[in-house]
C-alpha positions in Angstrom: 0.1 -0.1 -0.2 2.8 2.5 1.5 4.4 1.5 -2.3 1.2 2.9 -4.7 1.4 5.7 -2.5 5.3 6.4 -3.2 4.9 6.1 -7.0 2.1 7.6 -7.4 3.3 10.6 -5.7 6.4 9.7 -7.9 4.6 9.6 -11.3 2.9 13.2 -10.3 7.0 14.9 -8.9 7.8 13.9 -12.9 4.9 14.8 -14.4 3.8 17.8 -13.0 7.1 20.6 -14.0 6.3 19.8 -17.6 2.4 20.9 -17.4 1.5 23.9 -18.3 -2.1 25.1 -18.3 -3.1 26.4 -22.1 -5.4 29.5 -20.9 -5.0 31.5 -17.5 -8.6 31.4 -17.2 -10.3 28.2 -18.0 -12.7 27.1 -20.4 -13.4 23.5 -20.2 -15.7 23.5 -23.1 -13.3 25.2 -25.8 -11.7 22.2 -28.1 -8.6 21.4 -28.4 -8.5 22.4 -32.1 -9.9 25.8 -31.3 -7.1 26.2 -28.3 -4.4 25.5 -30.9 -6.2 27.5 -33.2 -6.2 31.0 -29.9 -2.6 29.9 -29.6 -1.5 30.5 -33.0 -3.6 33.6 -33.4 -2.8 35.0 -29.8 1.1 34.6 -31.6 0.5 36.3 -34.4 -1.4 39.3 -32.5 0.5 39.7 -29.6 4.1 38.5 -30.4 6.2 35.8 -28.6 5.6 37.3 -24.8 2.2 37.0 -24.8 0.3 35.2 -22.1 -3.0 33.5 -23.6 -5.9 34.6 -20.7 -9.0 32.7 -22.3 -10.8 31.7 -25.9 -13.9 30.7 -26.5 -16.6 30.4 -29.4 -19.5 32.0 -29.6 -22.0 33.2 -32.1 -21.3 36.9 -32.0 -22.3 37.9 -35.1 -25.4 35.6 -36.2 -27.5 33.8 -33.6 -26.8 30.0 -33.7 -24.0 30.0 -36.0 -20.8 29.7 -33.6 -18.2 30.8 -36.1 -16.3 33.5 -33.9 -14.1 32.4 -31.5 -12.7 34.8 -29.2 -9.4 35.1 -27.8 -8.1 37.3 -24.8 -4.6 38.0 -24.2 -1.6 39.8 -21.9 1.4 41.5 -22.3 3.6 42.0 -19.3 4.0 45.8 -18.7 6.0 47.4 -16.2 3.2 46.6 -12.9 0.7 44.5 -13.9 -0.4 43.2 -17.4 -2.2 45.1 -20.2 -4.7 42.7 -21.5 -5.8 43.0 -25.4 -8.9 40.4 -27.6 -9.1 40.2 -30.9 -12.5 37.9 -32.3 -11.9 35.4 -35.3 -14.0 34.7 -37.8 -13.9 33.9 -41.3 -10.2 34.0 -41.6 -10.1 37.7 -40.5 -9.2 38.8 -37.3 -11.1 41.7 -35.6 -10.1 43.4 -32.0 -11.9 44.5 -29.9 -10.3 48.3 -29.0 -11.2 49.8 -26.3 -8.0 52.7 -26.3 -5.9 54.5 -28.9 -3.8 51.6 -28.2 -5.5 49.3 -29.1 -6.1 47.6 -25.8 -9.4 46.0 -24.5 -9.4 46.8 -20.9 -8.0 49.9 -19.7 -4.7 49.7 -18.5 -4.4 48.4 -14.5 -7.9 46.0 -15.2 -7.3 42.6 -14.9 -10.2 40.6 -16.9 -12.8 38.9 -15.4 -15.1 37.0 -18.2 -17.0 37.4 -21.6 -20.6 37.0 -22.1 -22.8 37.5 -24.9 -26.6 39.5 -25.1 -28.7 38.3 -28.2 -30.7 41.3 -29.2 -34.0 40.8 -31.6 -33.3 41.6 -34.8 -29.8 43.2 -34.2 -26.3 41.4 -33.9 -25.3 40.1 -30.4 -23.6 42.4 -27.8 -20.3 40.9 -26.9 -19.2 41.6 -23.8 -15.7 42.1 -21.9 -15.4 42.3 -18.4 -13.0 43.2 -16.2 -12.0 44.9 -12.9 -10.6 47.4 -11.1 -9.4 48.7 -7.4 -10.4 52.4 -7.2 -8.9 53.3 -3.6 -11.9 55.6 -3.0 -14.7 53.2 -3.5 -12.9 49.9 -3.7 -13.4 47.0 -6.2 -14.8 48.3 -9.6 -16.2 46.5 -12.7 -15.9 47.7 -16.1 -18.2 46.5 -18.8 -17.5 46.8 -22.4 -19.8 45.9 -25.0 -18.8 45.5 -28.8 -21.4 45.1 -31.7 -20.8 44.1 -34.8 -21.2 46.2 -37.5 -20.8 44.4 -40.9 -17.0 45.5 -41.2 -15.4 45.7 -37.0 -16.7 45.4 -33.4 -17.2 48.8 -32.7 -17.6 49.9 -29.1 -21.0 50.5 -28.4 -21.2 51.3 -24.6 -19.3 50.8 -21.5 -20.6 51.1 -17.7 -18.9 50.8 -14.8 -20.2 49.2 -11.1 -18.9 48.3 -7.3 -18.3 44.8 -7.0 -20.0 44.3 -3.2 -17.7 42.7 -1.0 
C-alpha cells in the first residue's frame, strides 16, 4: 500500500513540471483545435511574449452560428498586464479596441470574463468584463459592450459598477 502511494507521488513529481496551463482562465468546453487556433492567433496578434488568458467559441455575429473565436491575451508591462482581445471569424481578425493603444481593457484592469447578449433584429452584444481597484470606492467592474457592424466590432457602450464585498 505504501509503495503504491510513493509511486503515485513520484509520478506526480516527475510529470507535474512539464504540465503548463493552456489558458490562465480555464474553459473546459473549448475544443483542442480551437485552443490550438487561439494560441496561434494570439502569437500572431500579440507576439512571442503574449500570454493566452481566455478563449471561447461564440455566436457573436449571427445567433446560432458559432463561427467566432474570441481570444483574450495579455502582455506584461511595468506594474502588471495589459489585456487585448481579438475575434477570429472567416479567416479574418477583428480586434476589440477600448483605447488608442489597442487594448481591450483599461490599463490596470484585470480580465474577468466574456459574455454575450442576443437582441432581436440586431447582431449580439459581445461584453468584455474587467475589474480594477479604486482606492476611494473599492473594487469596480468595467463592462465594455462591442457589436459587429459589418466591418468591425465597434465599442457601443461601457459601464462601471462597484463590486459588492
